[in-house]
SEGU-649811 format. One record per residue (C-alpha): residue in one letter; x, y, z; residue number from 1; chain. Coordinates in nm, 4 decimals. Layout:
! residues N
<atom 'A',<X,Y,Z>,NUM,'A'>
...
! end
This chain:
! residues 152
<atom 'M',<4.5069,-8.1354,-0.0606>,1,'A'>
<atom 'R',<4.2843,-8.2142,-0.3590>,2,'A'>
<atom 'H',<4.3876,-8.1052,-0.7024>,3,'A'>
<atom 'Y',<4.1048,-8.0181,-0.9350>,4,'A'>
<atom 'K',<4.1653,-8.0313,-1.3061>,5,'A'>
<atom 'E',<3.9151,-7.8337,-1.5090>,6,'A'>
<atom 'P',<3.7708,-8.0348,-1.7988>,7,'A'>
<atom 'M',<3.9363,-7.9616,-2.1309>,8,'A'>
<atom 'K',<3.7353,-7.7224,-2.3436>,9,'A'>
<atom 'P',<3.6612,-7.8279,-2.7002>,10,'A'>
<atom 'K',<3.8348,-7.6524,-2.9854>,11,'A'>
<atom 'V',<3.5808,-7.4300,-3.1599>,12,'A'>
<atom 'I',<3.5714,-7.4167,-3.5383>,13,'A'>
<atom 'L',<3.4012,-7.0905,-3.6309>,14,'A'>
<atom 'G',<3.2649,-6.9575,-3.9590>,15,'A'>
<atom 'S',<3.0075,-6.7240,-4.1079>,16,'A'>
<atom 'D',<2.8925,-6.5579,-4.4239>,17,'A'>
<atom 'H',<2.8693,-6.1778,-4.4526>,18,'A'>
<atom 'A',<2.5413,-6.1631,-4.2572>,19,'A'>
<atom 'G',<2.7036,-6.3233,-3.9545>,20,'A'>
<atom 'F',<3.0460,-6.1594,-3.9813>,21,'A'>
<atom 'H',<3.0169,-5.9012,-3.7013>,22,'A'>
<atom 'M',<2.8514,-6.1479,-3.4635>,23,'A'>
<atom 'K',<3.1198,-6.4072,-3.5462>,24,'A'>
<atom 'Q',<3.3921,-6.1571,-3.4605>,25,'A'>
<atom 'S',<3.2270,-6.0851,-3.1254>,26,'A'>
<atom 'L',<3.1909,-6.4575,-3.0552>,27,'A'>
<atom 'K',<3.5533,-6.5177,-3.1498>,28,'A'>
<atom 'D',<3.6761,-6.2516,-2.9060>,29,'A'>
<atom 'W',<3.4476,-6.3780,-2.6299>,30,'A'>
<atom 'L',<3.5338,-6.7467,-2.6807>,31,'A'>
<atom 'T',<3.9057,-6.6662,-2.6764>,32,'A'>
<atom 'S',<3.8625,-6.4689,-2.3534>,33,'A'>
<atom 'E',<3.6823,-6.7734,-2.2061>,34,'A'>
<atom 'G',<3.9839,-6.9933,-2.2779>,35,'A'>
<atom 'Y',<3.8649,-7.1708,-2.5919>,36,'A'>
<atom 'I',<4.1005,-7.2342,-2.8806>,37,'A'>
<atom 'V',<3.9249,-7.0909,-3.1851>,38,'A'>
<atom 'E',<3.9939,-7.1650,-3.5495>,39,'A'>
<atom 'D',<3.8303,-6.8990,-3.7677>,40,'A'>
<atom 'Y',<3.7373,-7.0234,-4.1153>,41,'A'>
<atom 'G',<3.6085,-6.6865,-4.2318>,42,'A'>
<atom 'V',<3.4703,-6.4754,-4.3736>,43,'A'>
<atom 'L',<3.7055,-6.1891,-4.3073>,44,'A'>
<atom 'S',<3.4685,-5.8985,-4.3797>,45,'A'>
<atom 'D',<3.1032,-5.8151,-4.4262>,46,'A'>
<atom 'S',<3.1416,-5.8099,-4.8053>,47,'A'>
<atom 'P',<2.8932,-6.0412,-4.9779>,48,'A'>
<atom 'A',<2.9976,-6.4069,-4.9466>,49,'A'>
<atom 'D',<2.8392,-6.7434,-5.0154>,50,'A'>
<atom 'Y',<2.7704,-6.9460,-4.6990>,51,'A'>
<atom 'P',<2.8668,-7.2843,-4.8546>,52,'A'>
<atom 'D',<3.2217,-7.1539,-4.9056>,53,'A'>
<atom 'V',<3.2576,-7.1398,-4.5262>,54,'A'>
<atom 'A',<3.0143,-7.4104,-4.4103>,55,'A'>
<atom 'H',<3.1821,-7.6895,-4.6082>,56,'A'>
<atom 'P',<3.5335,-7.6368,-4.4640>,57,'A'>
<atom 'V',<3.3985,-7.5986,-4.1089>,58,'A'>
<atom 'A',<3.1921,-7.9178,-4.1423>,59,'A'>
<atom 'K',<3.4883,-8.1050,-4.2914>,60,'A'>
<atom 'R',<3.7120,-7.9968,-4.0027>,61,'A'>
<atom 'V',<3.4569,-8.0931,-3.7365>,62,'A'>
<atom 'S',<3.3888,-8.4298,-3.9023>,63,'A'>
<atom 'E',<3.7601,-8.5109,-3.8958>,64,'A'>
<atom 'D',<3.8085,-8.4399,-3.5238>,65,'A'>
<atom 'D',<3.5396,-8.5366,-3.2744>,66,'A'>
<atom 'T',<3.7041,-8.3238,-3.0047>,67,'A'>
<atom 'C',<3.6016,-8.0107,-3.1993>,68,'A'>
<atom 'K',<3.2683,-7.8352,-3.2006>,69,'A'>
<atom 'G',<3.1591,-7.5963,-3.4739>,70,'A'>
<atom 'I',<2.9663,-7.2720,-3.4726>,71,'A'>
<atom 'L',<2.8320,-7.1396,-3.8021>,72,'A'>
<atom 'L',<2.6405,-6.8190,-3.8605>,73,'A'>
<atom 'C',<2.4402,-6.6831,-4.1513>,74,'A'>
<atom 'G',<2.1335,-6.4622,-4.1766>,75,'A'>
<atom 'S',<1.8745,-6.7324,-4.1041>,76,'A'>
<atom 'G',<2.0971,-7.0192,-3.9912>,77,'A'>
<atom 'N',<1.9291,-7.2362,-4.2554>,78,'A'>
<atom 'G',<2.1890,-7.2081,-4.5311>,79,'A'>
<atom 'V',<2.4844,-7.3082,-4.3138>,80,'A'>
<atom 'A',<2.2854,-7.5878,-4.1461>,81,'A'>
<atom 'I',<2.1666,-7.7405,-4.4726>,82,'A'>
<atom 'T',<2.5182,-7.7225,-4.6158>,83,'A'>
<atom 'A',<2.6939,-7.8614,-4.3075>,84,'A'>
<atom 'N',<2.4461,-8.1483,-4.2754>,85,'A'>
<atom 'K',<2.5521,-8.2774,-4.6190>,86,'A'>
<atom 'H',<2.8686,-8.4076,-4.4490>,87,'A'>
<atom 'A',<2.8785,-8.7522,-4.2914>,88,'A'>
<atom 'D',<2.8927,-8.7448,-3.9119>,89,'A'>
<atom 'I',<2.7791,-8.3825,-3.8911>,90,'A'>
<atom 'R',<2.4739,-8.2991,-3.6866>,91,'A'>
<atom 'A',<2.4229,-7.9264,-3.7333>,92,'A'>
<atom 'A',<2.1377,-7.7690,-3.5360>,93,'A'>
<atom 'I',<1.9763,-7.4296,-3.5879>,94,'A'>
<atom 'C',<1.9139,-7.2728,-3.2481>,95,'A'>
<atom 'W',<1.7715,-6.9390,-3.1437>,96,'A'>
<atom 'N',<1.7575,-6.9801,-2.7654>,97,'A'>
<atom 'D',<1.9467,-7.1473,-2.4814>,98,'A'>
<atom 'E',<1.7042,-7.4360,-2.4378>,99,'A'>
<atom 'L',<1.7334,-7.5437,-2.8007>,100,'A'>
<atom 'A',<2.1135,-7.5185,-2.7824>,101,'A'>
<atom 'S',<2.1151,-7.7449,-2.4749>,102,'A'>
<atom 'L',<1.8731,-7.9947,-2.6267>,103,'A'>
<atom 'A',<2.0713,-8.0085,-2.9514>,104,'A'>
<atom 'R',<2.3646,-8.1424,-2.7500>,105,'A'>
<atom 'L',<2.1751,-8.3346,-2.4832>,106,'A'>
<atom 'H',<1.9411,-8.5299,-2.7132>,107,'A'>
<atom 'N',<2.0903,-8.5049,-3.0641>,108,'A'>
<atom 'D',<2.4657,-8.4967,-2.9991>,109,'A'>
<atom 'A',<2.4850,-8.1977,-3.2345>,110,'A'>
<atom 'N',<2.8417,-8.1024,-3.3181>,111,'A'>
<atom 'I',<2.7738,-7.7749,-3.5004>,112,'A'>
<atom 'L',<2.5604,-7.4923,-3.3662>,113,'A'>
<atom 'C',<2.3996,-7.2829,-3.6424>,114,'A'>
<atom 'I',<2.3020,-6.9333,-3.5382>,115,'A'>
<atom 'P',<2.0533,-6.7122,-3.7273>,116,'A'>
<atom 'A',<2.2492,-6.3879,-3.6978>,117,'A'>
<atom 'R',<1.9677,-6.1645,-3.8255>,118,'A'>
<atom 'F',<1.7247,-6.2941,-3.5626>,119,'A'>
<atom 'V',<1.9207,-6.3078,-3.2356>,120,'A'>
<atom 'T',<2.1362,-6.0642,-3.0414>,121,'A'>
<atom 'T',<2.5088,-6.1071,-2.9869>,122,'A'>
<atom 'E',<2.4375,-6.1712,-2.6184>,123,'A'>
<atom 'D',<2.1914,-6.4459,-2.7177>,124,'A'>
<atom 'A',<2.4578,-6.5958,-2.9458>,125,'A'>
<atom 'K',<2.7121,-6.5976,-2.6627>,126,'A'>
<atom 'S',<2.4659,-6.7565,-2.4211>,127,'A'>
<atom 'M',<2.3619,-7.0236,-2.6723>,128,'A'>
<atom 'S',<2.7247,-7.0953,-2.7557>,129,'A'>
<atom 'E',<2.8093,-7.1400,-2.3896>,130,'A'>
<atom 'R',<2.5189,-7.3817,-2.3399>,131,'A'>
<atom 'F',<2.6091,-7.5717,-2.6570>,132,'A'>
<atom 'L',<2.9769,-7.6024,-2.5661>,133,'A'>
<atom 'T',<2.9201,-7.7034,-2.2031>,134,'A'>
<atom 'T',<2.6326,-7.9514,-2.2412>,135,'A'>
<atom 'D',<2.7213,-8.3192,-2.2760>,136,'A'>
<atom 'F',<2.5300,-8.5696,-2.4858>,137,'A'>
<atom 'E',<2.2952,-8.7707,-2.2635>,138,'A'>
<atom 'G',<2.3302,-9.0964,-2.4577>,139,'A'>
<atom 'G',<2.0970,-9.3777,-2.3518>,140,'A'>
<atom 'R',<1.7809,-9.3891,-2.5618>,141,'A'>
<atom 'H',<1.9084,-9.0887,-2.7568>,142,'A'>
<atom 'Q',<2.2152,-9.2802,-2.8776>,143,'A'>
<atom 'R',<1.9915,-9.5281,-3.0592>,144,'A'>
<atom 'R',<1.8239,-9.2391,-3.2406>,145,'A'>
<atom 'V',<2.1490,-9.0656,-3.3267>,146,'A'>
<atom 'D',<2.2812,-9.3958,-3.4656>,147,'A'>
<atom 'K',<1.9873,-9.4005,-3.7090>,148,'A'>
<atom 'M',<2.0617,-9.0540,-3.8528>,149,'A'>
<atom 'R',<2.3577,-9.1372,-4.0738>,150,'A'>
<atom 'C',<2.2856,-9.2422,-4.4330>,151,'A'>
<atom 'V',<2.5023,-9.5185,-4.5704>,152,'A'>
! end
């Protein structure tokens, strides 16, 4: 009898500003139901909030543990991506469809998915998150390119 061990799912570090709050809550519930361990770095309501206050701690956490993946949400996805990418070893990618989410992992070894909450549906966000979290980095010629990204 063969014993199959399902691959370990990455821990998901989740955060949003006010514009992404409701979508983040839906993603959190869905990810938990899918068996992911989720750490929620806020925000805790849809009251106005500044995206760097969440993006910096999420990026710091992901940069400290390469077994984690991050998901950040704001209205356009740009604010959280720009902020997160200030951190060494963070490769935050703005995605608005499944193909981009897959390619961000496959070719760029992205470790944070940035979702433009005002421009995609919650179902799109779930689908992109699934693709992002289940796609492995291809390596090979892409590793050489990823190695050139980091500033010294």
